[in-house]
C-alpha positions in Angstrom: 108.9 67.4 113.9 105.3 68.9 113.5 104.0 69.2 109.9 102.5 72.7 109.4 98.7 72.8 109.5 97.2 73.8 105.8 93.8 75.4 105.3 92.1 73.8 102.3 90.6 76.8 101.0 94.2 78.7 101.5 95.9 76.2 99.5 93.6 76.3 96.6 93.6 80.1 96.5 97.3 79.7 96.5 97.2 77.2 93.5 95.3 79.4 91.5 97.0 82.7 92.0 100.4 80.6 91.4 99.0 79.4 88.2 98.1 83.1 87.1 101.4 84.3 88.1 103.9 81.6 87.5 103.4 81.9 83.5 104.2 85.8 84.1 107.4 86.2 86.2 110.2 84.7 84.0 108.2 86.0 80.8 108.2 89.1 82.4 112.2 89.7 82.9 112.9 88.8 79.1 109.9 89.8 77.0 107.9 92.2 79.2 105.5 93.0 76.4 104.1 89.4 76.1 104.0 89.3 79.8 101.8 92.0 80.2 99.5 90.9 77.3 98.1 88.3 79.7 98.9 85.3 77.5 101.4 84.1 79.9 99.1 84.1 82.6 96.4 82.3 80.6 98.7 79.7 80.0 100.0 79.2 83.4 96.4 79.2 84.7 95.4 76.4 82.5 98.1 74.2 82.8 99.1 74.6 86.6 96.4 72.4 88.2 97.4 69.8 85.6 101.6 69.6 86.6 102.5 66.4 88.9 102.5 67.3 92.7 104.4 64.0 93.8 108.4 65.0 94.1 110.8 62.1 93.7 113.7 63.0 96.2 117.0 60.9 95.9 119.7 60.9 98.1 122.1 63.5 96.7 125.9 61.9 96.2 127.6 61.8 99.4 131.3 61.4 100.2 133.2 58.3 101.3 135.7 58.5 104.3 138.4 56.1 105.0 139.9 55.5 108.4 143.2 53.6 109.6 142.2 50.3 112.0 141.7 52.5 115.0 138.6 54.1 113.4 139.7 57.5 114.0 142.7 58.3 111.9 141.8 59.6 108.8 143.1 57.8 105.7 141.4 59.7 102.7 138.1 61.0 101.4 136.5 59.8 97.9 133.9 61.9 96.3 132.2 63.2 93.0 130.8 65.9 95.3 132.4 66.9 98.5 129.1 66.5 100.6 128.0 64.9 103.9 124.3 65.3 105.0 123.8 66.3 108.5 120.8 66.5 110.4 118.8 69.7 111.3 120.1 69.5 114.9 123.6 69.2 114.1 123.5 72.6 112.3 123.8 75.9 114.1 120.7 77.9 114.6 122.7 80.6 113.3 123.1 79.0 110.1 119.2 78.4 110.4 118.7 81.9 110.4 120.7 83.2 108.2 120.0 80.8 105.1 116.6 82.4 105.7 117.6 86.2 105.9 119.8 85.6 103.0 116.7 83.7 100.6 113.5 83.6 101.8 112.1 86.1 104.7 109.0 84.8 104.7 110.1 81.0 105.2 107.7 80.4 108.0 104.7 82.4 107.0 103.7 81.0 103.4 103.2 77.5 102.1 105.9 76.8 100.1 105.2 79.8 97.3 105.6 83.4 98.6 102.8 85.1 96.6 104.2 88.5 98.0 107.7 87.9 96.3 105.8 86.9 93.2 104.3 89.8 92.9 107.4 91.9 93.7 109.0 89.7 91.2 106.4 90.8 88.7 106.6 94.4 89.2 110.5 94.3 89.1 110.8 92.6 86.2 108.2 94.4 84.4 109.5 97.8 85.2 112.9 97.3 84.5 114.2 96.9 87.6 116.4 94.0 89.1 115.6 90.7 87.7 114.0 88.7 90.4 112.9 84.8 90.5 110.9 84.7 93.7 112.3 81.3 94.8 111.5 80.7 98.1 114.0 77.8 99.9 111.1 75.3 99.0 111.1 76.3 95.3 114.8 76.3 95.7 114.8 72.7 97.2 112.7 71.5 94.7 115.0 72.6 91.8 118.1 71.0 93.5 115.8 67.9 94.1 114.8 67.3 90.7 118.2 68.2 89.3 119.6 65.3 92.0 116.9 63.1 90.8 117.2 63.2 87.6 118.1 60.2 85.3 118.7 61.7 81.9 121.1 65.1 81.3 117.8 66.6 79.8 115.9 66.3 83.3 118.7 68.1 84.7 118.4 70.9 81.8 114.9 71.4 82.4 115.3 71.6 86.1 117.2 74.8 86.0 116.6 76.7 82.8 114.7 80.3 83.2 111.6 79.2 82.0 107.9 79.8 83.0 107.1 75.8 82.7 110.0 75.1 85.1 109.1 78.1 87.4 105.5 77.1 87.3 106.2 73.2 88.4 108.8 74.5 91.4 105.9 76.4 92.4 103.2 73.3 92.2 106.1 70.9 94.0 106.9 73.4 96.8 103.4 73.9 98.1 102.9 70.2 98.0 106.1 69.3 99.8 104.9 72.1 102.3 101.9 70.0 102.8 103.9 67.0 103.5 107.1 68.2 104.9 108.2 70.6 108.0 109.8 73.7 107.6 112.8 72.1 109.5 112.6 69.0 107.1 112.8 71.8 104.0 115.3 73.8 105.8 117.8 70.3 106.4 117.2 69.5 102.9 118.1 72.7 101.1 121.0 73.2 103.7 122.4 69.5 102.7 121.9 70.1 98.9 123.0 73.6 98.6 126.6 74.6 96.7 128.7 76.9 98.5 131.3 76.8 95.9 135.2 75.9 96.5 134.0 72.4 95.4 131.9 72.1 99.0 128.5 71.2 98.4 126.1 71.0 101.4 126.6 73.0 104.7 128.7 70.2 106.7 131.2 70.7 103.8 131.3 74.2 103.4 131.6 74.6 107.2 134.9 72.6 106.8 136.6 73.9 103.7 135.7 77.7 105.0 135.9 77.4 108.6 137.5 73.7 109.5 134.6 73.1 111.8 131.3 71.3 112.3 128.2 73.3 111.3 126.8 72.9 114.7 129.8 75.4 116.0 129.3 78.3 113.3 128.9 81.5 114.8 126.4 84.7 113.5 129.4 86.0 111.1 130.6 82.2 110.3 126.6 81.7 109.1 125.9 85.0 107.3 129.1 84.1 105.0 128.2 80.6 104.2 124.8 81.9 103.3 125.6 84.7 101.3 127.5 82.6 99.0 124.6 80.0 97.6 123.5 83.1 95.2 126.8 83.6 93.4 129.3 81.4 95.1 132.0 82.2 92.5 131.5 85.9 92.7 131.6 85.8 96.4 134.4 83.4 96.9 136.2 84.9 99.8 139.3 82.3 99.3 140.1 85.0 96.2 141.1 88.2 96.2 138.7 89.4 93.9 135.8 87.8 95.7 137.1 88.5 99.1 135.3 92.3 99.3 132.0 90.8 98.0 131.7 88.0 100.4 132.3 90.3 103.3 129.5 92.8 101.6 127.2 90.2 101.4 128.0 88.7 104.7 127.0 92.3 106.5 124.3 92.3 104.0 122.6 88.9 105.8 123.5 90.1 109.4 121.2 93.3 108.6 118.6 91.3 107.6 118.8 88.7 110.8 118.6 92.1 112.7 115.7 93.5 110.8 113.9 90.2 111.0 114.6 90.2 114.6 116.7 86.9 114.9 119.8 88.4 116.5 119.9 91.9 118.3 121.4 94.8 117.1 124.4 95.0 119.3 125.1 91.0 118.4 124.8 92.2 114.5 127.4 94.9 114.8 129.7 92.5 116.7 129.4 90.0 114.0 129.9 92.5 111.4 132.9 93.5 113.1 134.6 90.4 113.3 137.7 90.2 110.5 136.6 87.4 108.1 139.5 84.6 108.0 138.8 81.7 106.0 140.8 78.4 106.1 140.3 77.3 102.3 140.5 74.4 103.1 139.7 72.0 100.6 139.1 68.8 101.7 141.3 66.0 99.9 140.2 63.5 97.3 141.5 60.7 96.5 144.6 58.5 97.0 146.9 60.9 95.5 145.7 63.1 98.5 145.9 60.7 101.1 146.5 61.6 104.7 150.2 61.0 104.2 151.8 60.5 101.2 153.2 57.1 101.9 149.7 56.1 102.8 148.6 56.4 99.2 149.7 52.7 98.2 147.6 51.2 100.7 144.6 53.7 99.7 145.4 52.4 96.1 145.3 49.1 97.1 141.8 49.7 99.1 140.6 51.5 95.8 141.4 48.3 93.6 140.0 45.9 95.8 136.6 48.4 95.7 136.3 47.9 92.2 136.5 44.3 92.3 133.9 43.6 94.6 130.6 42.5 93.0 128.0 43.7 95.6 128.9 46.9 94.9 127.7 47.1 91.6 127.3 45.0 88.0 130.1 46.6 86.6 133.4 48.5 87.8 132.1 51.8 86.8 129.3 51.1 88.7 131.3 50.0 91.7 133.2 53.3 91.5 130.1 55.5 91.6 129.1 53.7 94.5 132.0 54.7 96.4 132.1 58.2 95.3 128.4 58.8 96.1 127.2 56.8 98.8 128.8 58.3 102.0 130.2 55.4 103.4 132.3 55.1 106.5 135.1 52.9 106.1 137.5 51.6 108.9 140.3 49.9 106.8 143.3 47.5 108.1 146.1 49.9 107.8 148.0 49.5 111.4 149.4 53.2 111.9 152.2 51.7 114.1 152.9 49.1 111.8 152.4 51.1 108.4 155.0 54.1 110.0 157.4 51.1 111.1 157.8 50.0 107.8 158.1 53.2 106.0 160.9 53.9 108.2 162.6 50.9 107.9 162.5 50.9 104.4 163.9 54.6 104.2 166.4 53.6 106.2 168.0 51.1 104.1 167.1 52.5 100.6 165.9 56.2 100.6 163.4 57.5 98.6 165.0 58.7 94.8 166.5 55.0 94.5 165.5 53.4 91.0 165.7 49.9 92.9 162.3 49.4 94.6 162.4 48.0 98.5 159.0 47.0 99.2 157.5 45.8 102.1 153.6 44.5 103.2 152.5 42.9 106.7 149.7 40.8 106.8 147.8 39.5 109.9 147.3 35.5 110.1 144.4 34.5 110.7 142.5 37.4 109.3 144.3 38.3 106.0 144.0 42.1 107.3 146.6 44.5 105.6 148.2 46.0 108.2 151.0 47.8 106.0 152.5 48.3 102.6 155.4 50.8 102.3 157.9 51.4 99.6 160.6 54.1 98.9 158.5 56.4 96.7 156.0 59.0 96.6 152.4 58.2 95.9 151.8 60.7 93.3 151.2 61.7 90.0 154.1 62.9 88.2 153.7 66.7 87.1 154.2 67.0 83.2 155.2 70.5 83.4 157.8 70.0 85.9 158.4 66.0 85.5 160.4 65.0 88.8 160.2 61.2 87.9 163.8 60.4 86.2 164.2 58.0 82.7 163.3 54.1 83.0 166.1 52.2 84.3 165.2 49.7 81.2 167.7 51.1 78.3 165.0 49.8 75.5 162.7 52.3 77.3 165.0 55.1 78.2 165.7 55.2 74.8 161.8 55.8 74.0 161.6 58.2 76.4 159.5 56.3 78.7 160.3 57.1 82.6 160.8 55.4 85.3 158.7 54.8 88.3 160.8 56.6 90.9 160.7 58.6 92.8 156.7 59.0 91.7 154.4 56.8 91.0 151.0 55.2 91.5 151.8 51.9 90.2 150.8 49.2 92.8 154.2 47.8 93.1 153.5 46.2 96.4 150.0 44.8 95.7 150.3 44.1 91.7 147.8 45.2 89.1 147.6 46.4 85.7 150.9 45.3 84.3 152.7 45.0 87.7 152.8 41.1 88.2 155.3 41.1 90.9 158.8 39.9 91.0 160.9 36.5 91.6 161.3 35.6 95.4 163.9 32.7 95.2 163.6 30.5 97.7 161.0 31.5 99.6 159.1 29.5 97.6 160.7 26.5 98.7 158.1 26.4 101.6 155.7 25.3 99.1 157.4 22.1 98.2 157.5 21.3 101.7 154.1 21.7 102.1 153.4 19.3 99.3 155.8 16.8 100.5 154.2 17.0 104.1 150.8 16.5 102.5 152.0 13.2 100.8 152.9 12.0 104.2 156.8 12.7 104.2 158.2 13.6 107.4 160.4 16.7 108.3 163.3 14.0 108.8 163.0 12.7 105.2 166.3 12.6 104.2 167.8 13.2 100.9 171.4 13.2 99.6 171.8 16.5 98.0 174.7 16.5 95.7 176.4 19.5 94.2 174.4 19.3 91.3 171.4 17.6 90.6 170.5 15.8 87.5 166.6 16.1 87.3 164.1 14.9 85.0 162.9 18.4 84.2 163.4 19.5 80.4 165.0 22.5 79.8 166.1 24.3 76.6 169.3 21.8 75.0 172.7 24.0 76.2 171.0 26.5 78.2 172.5 27.7 81.6 170.6 25.9 83.4 171.0 22.4 81.8 173.1 19.5 82.8 176.4 19.8 80.0 175.2 18.3 76.8 171.9 17.7 78.1 168.7 19.4 78.0 167.7 18.5 81.7 167.7 21.2 84.5 170.6 21.1 86.4 170.6 22.7 89.6 173.6 23.8 92.0 173.7 25.0 95.8 175.0 28.6 96.4 177.9 26.5 97.7 179.4 23.2 97.1 179.9 22.7 100.8 176.4 22.2 101.0 176.4 18.8 99.6 175.4 16.0 101.7 172.5 14.4 103.6 170.2 16.8 104.5 166.4 16.5 106.1 163.6 19.1 105.4 165.1 21.3 109.1 168.6 21.3 107.5 167.7 21.7 103.9 165.3 24.9 104.6 168.0 26.0 107.0 170.9 26.3 104.8 168.6 26.5 101.6 169.8 23.5 99.9 168.6 23.6 96.1 169.6 20.2 95.6 167.5 18.8 97.9 164.6 20.9 97.3 164.5 19.9 93.1 164.3 16.2 94.1 162.0 16.7 97.0 159.9 18.4 94.2 160.4 15.7 91.8 159.3 13.2 94.2 155.8 14.6 95.1 155.4 16.3 92.0 155.9 20.0 90.6 152.4 20.2 89.8 151.2 19.4 93.4 153.7 22.2 94.9 152.4 24.6 92.5 148.8 23.7 93.8 150.0 24.1 97.2 151.3 27.4 96.3 147.6 28.3 94.9 146.2 27.1 98.0 148.4 29.6 100.1 147.5 32.5 97.9 150.1 32.8 95.1 148.0 34.1 92.4 150.6 33.9 89.3 149.3 37.5 88.2 152.0 37.3 84.8 150.7 35.8 81.3 153.5 33.4 81.4 153.1 31.9 85.1 149.7 31.7 84.1 150.4 29.0 81.4 152.3 26.4 83.8 150.2 27.3 86.6 146.6 26.7 85.2 148.0 23.4 83.4 148.5 20.4 85.3 150.8 18.6 82.6 152.9 22.1 82.1 153.0 22.6 85.8 154.6 19.0 86.4 157.7 20.0 84.0 158.2 23.2 86.1 161.3 22.0 87.5 162.2 25.6 88.8 159.2 26.3 90.6 160.4 25.6 94.2 163.7 28.0 93.6 160.9 30.6 93.3 161.2 31.8 89.4 157.7 32.6 89.6 156.8 36.3 90.1 155.3 37.3 93.2 153.8 40.5 95.0 155.5 41.3 98.6 151.9 41.2 99.7 150.9 37.6 98.3 154.2 36.2 99.8 153.6 37.8 103.5 150.1 36.3 103.2 150.8 33.0 102.3 153.4 32.7 105.4 150.6 34.1 107.4 148.3 30.7 106.5 151.1 29.0 107.4 151.1 30.5 111.0 147.5 30.5 111.3 147.7 26.9 111.2 147.1 26.6 107.7 143.8 28.8 107.5 144.2 30.8 104.4 142.7 34.3 104.2 142.1 36.9 101.3 144.1 39.8 101.8 141.6 42.6 102.7 142.0 45.9 103.3 138.7 46.9 105.1 137.8 45.9 108.5 134.4 47.7 108.9 132.2 49.3 106.2 129.1 51.2 107.3 126.6 52.9 104.5 125.3 56.7 104.9 122.5 55.0 107.6 125.1 53.8 109.8 124.2 50.4 108.7 127.2 47.5 109.1 127.9 45.6 105.8 129.0 42.1 106.0 131.7 42.9 102.8 134.2 43.6 105.5 134.5 40.1 107.3 137.6 38.1 106.7 137.0 35.4 103.7 139.1 32.4 105.2 139.3 28.5 104.1 141.6 25.8 105.9 143.8 25.7 102.5 146.0 22.9 104.5 145.6 21.0 107.2 147.1 22.2 110.8 149.5 19.6 111.2 151.1 20.4 107.8 151.2 23.9 108.5 152.6 23.2 111.8 155.6 21.2 110.4 156.1 23.8 107.4 156.4 26.4 109.9 158.5 24.2 112.4 161.1 23.8 109.1 160.7 27.8 108.5 162.0 28.5 111.7 165.8 27.3 110.8 166.5 30.1 108.4 165.7 32.5 111.1 167.9 31.4 114.1 165.0 30.3 115.8 163.6 26.3 116.7 161.1 24.5 118.3 161.2 21.4 120.8 161.0 19.5 117.8 163.4 21.0 114.8 166.6 19.9 114.7 168.2 22.7 112.8 171.3 22.9 111.2 172.3 26.4 108.9 170.9 29.4 109.1 170.8 32.0 106.0 169.3 35.1 108.6 170.2 33.5 111.9 169.9 36.6 113.6 166.2 37.5 113.2 165.3 35.9 116.2 167.1 37.6 118.3 166.5 40.8 116.4 162.9 40.7 116.8 162.9 38.9 120.1 159.6 36.7 119.4 158.9 33.2 117.9 159.5 33.3 114.3 159.5 31.6 110.9 160.5 32.5 107.5 162.8 32.4 104.8 165.3 34.2 102.6 165.2 34.0 98.7 167.7 35.2 95.7 167.2 34.6 92.3 169.9 34.1 89.5 172.7 36.9 89.4 171.1 38.2 92.5 168.4 40.6 90.4 166.1 40.4 93.3 166.6 39.8 97.2 163.6 38.7 99.0 162.7 37.8 102.8 159.5 36.8 104.7 159.5 36.3 108.2 156.6 35.7 110.4 154.9 35.7 114.2 151.7 34.1 114.9 150.3 37.9 115.1 152.0 39.1 112.1 153.5 38.3 108.8 156.3 40.7 107.0 157.8 40.1 104.0 159.8 42.2 101.4 161.3 42.1 98.3 164.1 44.3 96.6 164.1 44.5 92.8 163.8 47.2 89.9 160.4 47.4 88.9 161.1 48.5 85.6 163.6 46.2 84.3 163.5 42.8 85.7 166.7 42.0 83.8 168.8 44.9 86.2 172.5 44.6 86.1 172.5 45.7 89.7 173.1 43.1 92.6 170.0 43.3 95.3 171.6 42.8 98.7 170.0 41.1 101.8 171.6 43.5 103.9 169.0 46.0 102.3 165.8 43.9 102.2 166.3 41.4 105.3 166.7 44.3 107.7 163.8 46.1 106.4 161.7 43.3 106.9 162.6 42.1 110.3 163.1 45.6 111.6 159.5 46.3 110.5 158.5 43.1 112.5 160.2 44.1 115.6 159.0 47.6 115.8 155.5 46.4 114.9 155.4 43.8 117.7 156.7 46.0 120.6 153.9 45.6 123.4 152.6 42.3 121.8 153.3 38.9 123.5 155.3 36.1 122.7 153.0 33.5 121.3 154.8 30.1 120.4 154.2 28.0 117.5 152.3 24.9 118.1 154.9 22.2 117.1 154.0 19.1 114.8 153.3 15.8 116.1 156.3 13.1 116.4 154.9 11.3 113.5 154.8 14.6 111.4 158.4 15.3 112.2 160.0 12.2 112.7 157.8 9.9 110.4 158.2 5.8 111.4 161.7 5.4 112.3 163.3 2.1 111.2 166.9 0.5 111.6 169.4 1.1 108.9 171.3 -2.4 107.9 175.0 -2.2 109.6 176.7 -2.5 105.9 180.2 -1.2 107.0 183.1 -2.5 105.1 181.0 -4.5 102.5 181.3 -4.2 99.0 179.1 -1.2 97.4 176.9 -3.5 95.6 176.2 -5.8 98.2 175.4 -2.8 100.7 173.1 -1.2 98.4 171.3 -4.6 97.9 170.9 -5.0 101.7 169.5 -1.2 102.2 167.2 -1.5 99.1 165.9 -4.7 100.7 165.2 -2.9 103.8 162.7 -0.5 101.9 165.2 2.6 101.7 166.4 4.4 98.6 169.8 4.2 98.0 172.3 6.6 97.0 176.0 6.4 96.5 178.2 9.0 97.3 181.1 8.6 95.1 183.6 11.2 97.1 185.8 8.8 99.1 186.4 9.7 103.0 188.9 8.4 105.2 187.8 4.9 106.9 189.6 1.8 108.4 187.6 -0.3 106.0 189.3 -1.3 103.0 189.4 1.0 99.6 186.4 0.8 97.9 184.5 -0.8 100.4 181.6 1.1 102.7 182.6 3.1 105.5 179.2 4.0 106.4 175.9 5.2 105.7 174.3 8.9 106.3 172.2 8.8 108.0 173.5 5.9 110.1 171.3 3.7 113.0 167.6 5.1 112.2 166.0 6.8 109.7 162.6 7.3 108.2 161.1 4.4 106.8 161.0 4.6 103.0 163.7 7.5 103.4 167.1 7.8 101.4 170.5 6.3 102.6 173.6 7.4 101.5 176.4 5.0 101.3 179.7 6.6 101.7 182.7 4.8 100.4 185.8 4.3 102.1 189.4 5.4 100.5 191.3 3.0 103.1 192.7 5.7 105.3 192.6 5.1 108.9 190.3 7.8 110.7 189.7 8.1 114.6 186.4 9.4 113.8 185.2 6.5 111.5 181.2 7.5 112.3 181.6 11.0 110.3 178.5 11.0 108.2 179.3 14.2 106.2 176.0 15.4 106.3 177.3 18.8 105.0 175.3 21.8 106.1 177.6 24.5 104.1 177.9 28.2 104.3 174.7 29.9 105.3 173.5 31.6 102.3 169.8 32.3 100.7 
C-alpha cells in the first residue's frame, strides 16, 4: 500500500500546535481554570518535542485453534483474549467506513492528529459541554499498541490513564506512525486490536460472536453496530436487555454519519436502519471443557498436557501455556473423528455414562504414535459446586470424608494418566513383554516349558501371603484352571494365557530384562511404587509377578506398546498433533512423529505371531492352541493380534487388539478405588475394544502381519532320545546329556509300559535345542493311544 506523502513544514507545524494543545485538552476537562491559565500549554510545548517517536508494536494475543485430523473439523479453541488478526483485504469495506464514521471523520485528511478535533475538544471541555478527548484512530491505535507491548503493569496504567502526558505521547506517536504506515495499515491494526465486548477482541472475533460470520461478509447495518460498540462495549452490548436499545441507537447514529460523509447513499442508510438488529451472542468456546463435543474433551486435555511438556514452547509450563493461549496457532490434532465416534459408541453400548466403573478405550496408529481416539463413559466437565452432579467416591474411606467420585463428570486424565492418575493393572496383557525379552535372548516361539498347576518360583514374597507357596516366602503362581497344566510353547501359552509358563520363562530370561522390554515399548511406570522396581535393576529382577501385569498402565500406553510391535518393533512416542502452524502460517517440525527401533523387526514379528493366538487368528507360522478371545478375528474381519488380561479377584479387566493400521486397548476399572469389590467383566471390555477396532477399520484394506522366519519360530530343532519304558532316572540322564532341560511330571498316565517307568515325553520326536522336555510316567495300564502327550491347553480364559 502507498504511504501518505507528508510535507515537512506541515508536520513541523503540527508538532508545534500539538505541543501547545496536548497539555490543555485533558486538563480542561478536569481543571478548566488551570487549562485557561496557559500553564499546561507551556509545559506541553516545552516537552512535546522531547518525547520518543519510535513506537514498538508487538503482536497482540491471538487465539489458537485445534482441529481434528481432517484439518477442518473444529475441536477446541484456547485463548486469553478471543482474537484472530485478519488483513485489511479480508475486512468488509462497510466495516472500514463504519469505524471511520464512528470514531474519526477526518481520518483520511489528517496526519495522525486532528488539529480541528483537538480545538473542538478544548472548547467543549472548557465550556462545560460534553467531555471530548479528540483521539483519532491513529491515536487510539497507539494507545492500544502501547498497552499490548507493555512489559510492566505500570506501563499499562500509563498508557490508559487520563493525563496530559499520555495524550501528548499519543499525539507524538500518532504523527510518527502516520509517516511510517499507510492509512490502510493503521486501520487494519486498529480493527484487530479494538475490544468489542462480550469477550471479543478484534474484528474477526467480533464478527463471529455477534453475527457468526467472517468480517469480509459484514453488511452496512452489522458493520455500523460493531463500530458503535468500541466507544462503550458494555453499555451498548446488544446481547443484554438494557444494552440492546443503546446498541440500535448507536448503530443508527453511525449509519447517519456514513450518509453524511458520503460513504453510503441516503436510501442505503435508511434500508440499513430498517434492518432489525439480531445478534448471535455466540461466545467462542474456550478450553477443553468447551470442546466441540463433550467426549472430545479428554483428547483435548491430553493435547493440553502434552503441549505443557514441550520445551520448545517455553522454559516453564507457565510460559508454554501463555504461548498456546496467545500465539495464534492453527493445530491439526491426530483425533480421527470416525475412530473417536466408534470408540465412544462402543463404550456407551457396554457401560453407559453414570456408572461408577470406568470403561476406558484408547486407539493409536502403529508406526507414527498418533493418538486417534480416547473415550470413556464420563462427561468431560467440571462439576458445578452449586449443583454437584458427581456422586460420592466409591472408596468407602473417601466417601466418609465427603470426597466426590469421578462420575459422571470429571476432568481427570483417566485414559492417559497424569497427576495422581497412574493407570490400572492390565493383567496378562503384560505377558507379551516376557515373550519379547525371551525372543531377544534367542528363545524361539517353539520353546517348550512344562507348566504345572502351580509353579514354585525363586522370587521372594512376604512369608505366608496368598501369593506364596504354603509355608514359604516364594512366589507360587497358579493358572486360571488346573486343566491348563502341561507342556506349552509360546503360541499355546499365549493363546491360553498360562501363568505357569510365563513366570518360569521370565525367570529364565531375567525379570529386569522383561521390565526393560516393557520400557522400550512405551510403558511409563507412572506410580512411585512401580518406579521403585522399574528404575532399579536388582529390584526389577525380583519382580516375579511383573509378567502377570501387576504394574499400573494406562490404556494409551498399552495400546501404544502393542502398536510398536505391529509396526515391526518401531516404537513411536504417543503424540496428539500432526501439524502445527504459527500465526504466520509457518509449519513447525515439533509435530513430527518421534520414533525409534525399540526391538528388532524379527523379534516384533515373532511376538505378534504368538499374540495372534489369543484373539482367534494365526499365520502360516503360528501353531495356536487355545484362545481367550477367539471370536475377535471374525468380528474385526482383518488380521489381528492381541491379548486379554485380568487381575486377582477380577478388580480390573483389560484387552488390547491391533491390526497393522490401528491398535486399540481398553481397561475396565474403578478409578476411584483400586481395591473395588466389583467384578470386572470381559463381556464389557472385550466388545468395547474389538467393536471400536471393527468400526474404525471399515473401508480400510486388510494388511497381513509379516510372519517371523523359521529359525525364530522353530529354533534349532533336534531329536529327543527315545526313552520309552526306561527308568525315570536313566531317561532323565539321557535327555539331559542330549542338551535338554528335564522335568518330570509325577502325574501318571495310561501306558503299556510298566508302572513307574517312562510312558513317553512331551514333546516327543523333535524340539528346540536346549528346550524343556517333560518325562511322563506310566501307571502300567494299557492305553491304545500310547503317544498321548498330555499337552493340556485348558479352558480358554484370560
